[in-house]
C-alpha positions in Angstrom: 18.7 236.0 127.9 18.2 239.5 128.9 18.2 242.5 126.8 18.3 245.9 125.8 16.2 248.3 123.7 18.1 251.1 121.8 15.8 253.3 119.3 17.3 256.1 116.9 16.2 258.2 113.9 18.8 255.9 111.7 20.9 252.5 111.7 24.2 253.6 112.2 22.7 256.0 115.2 21.4 253.0 116.7 24.4 251.3 116.5 26.4 253.6 117.8 23.9 253.2 120.9 24.6 249.8 121.0 28.3 250.4 120.4 28.7 253.0 123.5 26.1 251.0 126.3 27.5 247.4 125.6 30.8 247.7 123.3 32.4 245.7 120.4 31.4 242.5 121.5 27.1 243.6 122.2 25.2 240.8 120.5 22.6 241.5 118.3 19.2 240.2 118.2 17.3 242.0 116.6 16.7 244.9 113.9 13.7 246.4 112.7 12.2 249.9 111.4 9.0 251.3 113.0 6.7 254.0 111.4 8.2 252.9 108.0 7.8 255.5 105.2 6.2 258.2 107.6 7.7 261.4 109.3 8.5 259.5 112.4 10.4 256.5 110.7 13.1 254.7 113.3 15.7 252.3 113.9 15.1 249.8 116.8 17.8 247.9 117.9 17.8 244.8 120.4 20.8 243.5 122.2 22.0 241.5 124.7 22.9 242.8 128.0 23.7 241.9 131.9 20.8 244.4 132.9 16.9 243.9 132.7 15.2 245.0 130.0 15.0 249.2 129.4 14.4 251.2 126.5 17.3 253.6 125.2 16.0 255.9 123.1 17.9 259.3 120.7 15.6 262.0 120.8 14.4 262.2 117.4 15.0 266.3 116.9 18.0 268.3 117.8 18.4 269.2 121.4 20.0 272.4 121.0 17.6 273.7 118.0 14.4 272.9 119.6 11.5 270.9 119.4 10.0 270.9 115.7 6.8 272.1 115.3 5.3 268.5 114.1 2.2 266.0 115.4 5.4 264.0 116.2 4.6 262.1 119.6 6.4 263.5 122.5 10.7 262.5 123.3 11.2 259.1 126.1 10.9 260.5 129.7 15.0 259.5 129.4 17.4 258.9 126.7 20.8 257.6 126.1 22.6 260.6 127.6 20.5 260.0 131.0 21.3 256.6 130.9 24.6 257.2 130.4 25.3 260.0 132.6 24.3 257.5 135.6 26.2 254.8 134.4 29.4 256.9 133.9 31.2 256.0 137.1 31.0 252.6 136.1 32.7 252.9 133.2 36.9 252.8 132.9 38.3 256.4 131.7 40.6 255.1 129.1 40.9 251.6 127.2 43.3 248.8 129.5 46.5 248.2 128.7 46.5 244.9 126.3 48.6 242.0 128.3 51.1 240.3 126.2 51.2 236.9 127.4 54.7 236.7 129.1 53.1 238.4 131.2 50.6 236.6 131.7 52.9 233.8 132.0 55.0 235.9 135.2 51.2 236.0 136.5 50.7 232.3 136.7 54.0 231.6 138.1 53.6 234.1 140.7 50.6 232.2 141.8 52.0 229.4 142.0 55.2 230.4 143.8 52.9 231.8 146.3 50.1 228.7 146.9 54.0 227.1 147.3 55.3 229.5 150.2 56.7 232.4 148.6 59.6 232.9 146.8 63.5 232.1 149.3 64.6 234.7 151.2 67.9 235.8 151.4 69.5 234.4 154.5 72.9 235.9 154.5 74.5 237.6 157.4 73.5 241.3 155.8 70.0 240.3 154.3 67.3 242.6 156.2 64.5 240.4 158.1 61.6 240.8 155.3 57.8 242.6 156.4 55.3 239.7 156.2 53.6 241.8 153.5 56.9 241.2 151.2 57.0 237.8 151.9 53.8 237.2 150.8 54.1 238.9 147.4 57.6 238.2 145.8 59.3 240.4 143.6 59.7 240.4 139.9 63.4 239.5 139.9 62.5 236.2 142.6 59.7 235.3 140.3 61.7 235.3 137.3 64.7 233.2 139.2 62.0 230.9 140.3 60.7 230.3 136.7 64.2 230.0 135.4 65.1 227.7 138.0 62.1 225.6 137.5 62.2 225.4 133.5 65.7 224.4 134.2 64.5 221.1 135.1 63.1 220.2 132.0 64.9 217.8 129.5 63.7 217.6 126.1 64.2 213.3 125.1 62.6 212.5 122.1 63.1 208.8 120.9 66.3 207.6 119.3 67.0 205.1 116.4 70.1 203.4 117.0 71.9 200.7 115.1 70.7 197.9 116.6 68.7 194.7 115.4 65.3 194.7 115.4 62.7 198.5 115.4 62.7 200.9 118.2 58.8 200.3 120.2 57.0 203.2 121.9 53.4 203.0 123.3 51.2 205.8 123.6 49.7 205.8 126.7 47.5 208.5 129.1 43.7 209.4 130.2 41.2 209.6 127.8 40.4 212.7 125.3 44.4 213.3 125.8 44.7 213.0 122.0 46.6 209.7 121.8 45.4 208.4 118.3 46.2 211.4 116.8 49.3 211.9 118.1 50.4 208.6 116.8 50.1 209.8 113.7 51.4 212.9 113.8 54.3 210.5 115.2 54.0 207.9 112.1 54.0 211.2 109.7 56.8 212.6 110.6 59.7 209.5 111.1 57.9 207.6 108.0 57.3 211.0 106.0 60.4 213.3 107.1 63.0 210.9 107.8 62.3 208.1 105.9 61.9 205.6 108.3 59.8 202.3 107.9 56.9 202.6 110.4 53.7 200.5 111.9 51.0 201.5 113.8 49.6 199.0 116.2 45.9 199.6 118.2 45.1 198.3 121.6 41.9 200.5 121.7 38.9 198.4 121.5 36.9 200.7 124.1 36.1 203.9 121.7 33.9 202.9 118.7 35.6 204.5 115.5 39.3 204.2 117.4 40.7 201.8 115.0 38.7 202.6 112.3 40.6 206.6 113.1 44.1 205.0 112.9 43.7 202.8 110.2 42.5 205.8 107.4 45.8 207.6 108.8 48.3 204.3 108.3 46.0 204.0 104.6 46.7 207.2 103.7 50.5 206.9 104.3 50.5 203.7 102.8 52.0 202.2 106.6 51.5 198.8 108.2 48.2 198.8 110.8 47.2 195.9 112.7 44.8 195.5 115.9 45.7 194.0 118.8 42.5 192.1 121.3 44.5 189.8 123.6 47.7 190.4 125.5 49.3 187.4 122.8 48.2 189.3 119.8 50.2 192.6 120.5 53.5 190.6 121.5 52.4 188.5 117.8 51.8 191.3 116.2 55.2 192.9 117.0 57.0 190.1 116.3 55.8 190.1 112.6 57.2 193.8 111.7 60.7 192.9 113.3 62.4 194.1 110.1 60.5 197.7 111.1 61.9 200.8 112.6 59.6 202.2 114.6 56.4 200.5 116.1 53.7 203.2 117.3 51.4 201.5 120.0 47.8 203.1 120.3 46.2 202.7 123.7 43.0 202.9 125.0 42.4 206.0 127.6 40.4 205.8 130.7 40.0 207.6 133.7 43.6 208.4 135.5 41.3 207.5 139.2 40.9 203.5 137.1 43.8 201.9 138.5 43.1 198.6 137.3 43.7 199.9 133.6 47.2 201.0 134.7 47.6 197.1 135.8 46.3 195.7 132.8 48.4 198.0 130.7 51.4 197.0 132.5 50.7 193.7 131.7 50.4 193.9 128.0 53.5 195.6 128.0 55.5 192.9 129.7 55.4 190.7 126.8 57.1 193.5 124.9 61.0 193.9 124.8 62.3 197.3 124.9 59.1 198.7 124.7 58.6 202.3 125.9 56.1 204.3 127.0 54.6 208.1 126.3 53.0 209.3 128.4 50.4 212.3 126.8 49.4 215.0 128.9 46.6 217.8 128.0 47.8 221.4 128.5 44.3 222.1 128.9 44.2 219.7 132.2 43.8 221.3 135.9 46.7 221.1 138.0 45.4 218.2 140.4 44.4 215.8 137.6 48.0 216.2 136.1 49.4 215.1 139.2 46.8 212.2 139.6 48.1 211.6 135.6 51.8 211.3 136.2 51.4 209.3 139.8 49.0 206.6 138.4 51.2 205.7 135.2 54.3 206.3 137.0 54.4 202.1 137.5 55.0 202.0 133.7 58.1 203.9 133.7 57.4 206.4 130.5 60.5 207.0 128.6 59.1 210.8 128.2 56.1 213.0 128.0 54.3 214.2 125.1 52.4 217.7 125.3 49.2 218.2 123.2 46.3 220.7 122.8 49.1 224.0 123.0 47.0 225.6 120.9 43.2 225.4 123.2 45.2 227.0 126.0 47.5 230.4 127.0 47.8 229.3 130.4 51.3 227.2 130.5 52.6 228.0 133.9 50.8 225.3 135.6 51.6 223.0 133.2 55.6 224.1 133.1 56.0 223.5 137.3 53.8 219.8 136.6 56.2 219.0 134.2 59.4 219.6 135.8 57.8 218.1 139.4 57.2 214.6 137.7 61.1 214.7 136.3 59.9 213.6 133.1 61.8 214.5 129.9 59.4 216.0 126.9 59.5 214.1 123.9 56.9 216.0 121.7 54.6 218.7 121.2 51.2 218.9 119.6 48.7 221.7 118.9 45.9 221.5 116.3 44.4 218.5 114.1 46.9 219.1 111.1 48.9 215.7 110.8 52.0 216.1 110.4 52.1 220.0 110.7 50.7 220.6 114.4 53.4 218.9 115.7 57.6 219.7 117.2 59.7 217.5 118.5 61.2 219.0 121.9 64.2 220.6 121.6 65.7 222.2 125.4 66.1 225.5 123.8 62.7 225.6 122.1 61.4 224.4 125.6 62.7 227.3 127.6 61.4 229.5 124.9 58.0 228.1 125.3 57.3 228.0 128.8 58.6 231.6 128.9 57.2 233.7 126.1 53.5 231.0 125.5 52.3 230.3 122.5 54.0 233.0 120.8 56.8 230.8 120.2 55.0 227.6 119.4 53.9 230.3 115.9 57.4 231.0 115.8 58.6 228.0 115.3 55.6 226.6 113.3 55.3 229.2 111.0 
């Protein structure tokens, strides 16, 4: 790490030099006293910076009063004021204004809209031909109209319980690391603890070390049945044993969305289970291109709806909104954090509209 040295008569003045030179987020590497107990005692601080190592020294005497008649060593050939004078032009004249998250969302929607070729232009008889610059950069009204149209396509569809024979069966599918197991536990806790439903947990994840143990631990805490299906016939038999339940949740193994064989295997296993509804789990932190591939890869399973996870790990939701709208799949649930079942929301249309317009603030308002 490249560092910068600050030296002053007192620790307070040394820290002030660090703050003025590097800002509030400076990393202090060391703090020590030089020539302790002498007339020349001073504080030295080493802090992180992006330039070469150099010394910044505050004079130990008052410049206006003149040098004191002591045997002190001569002052440094340059001091803090001289260094700052050179760099003054690079510093902003005022602190930058904080950007609201809703502004960042509009900015991201603007970027996406430009990637798609710009907003639709008015082609009526009274319309004037826009300049190339105007066409390349949509105005705020166009961005808002396009965003609202995009959000308007998104629907909410959590699972519904009907007065029917047999349980509702869902299977959480998706790539590795999107939070399928934790989401399965949250759904189980929500419907069992809050709505009094009879819930059973099944695991098909025999690839990850400890994956079944994690689900079993959740089941044991909530006192729910939990089984592991190692073979295709095991899954059908386990479902048959729990026909008295209201809800059966199947946790599946995650693999690369580019592994088409994995999706074919899931489709084969599900073929023996009647009325099974796959729920595709998408992480809010996934890149645009990967989101497109995930939706495409799992399309053959005909997902019932989406589960959007890890909303707390990003503040950029415009790309997620675009991909959800393009997928033409409703959203069933949203999750954020590791708490079970607190960090969990059942999707509804008003909240989805608020979330994709306001961002994380809408989630905080909902869960608090």
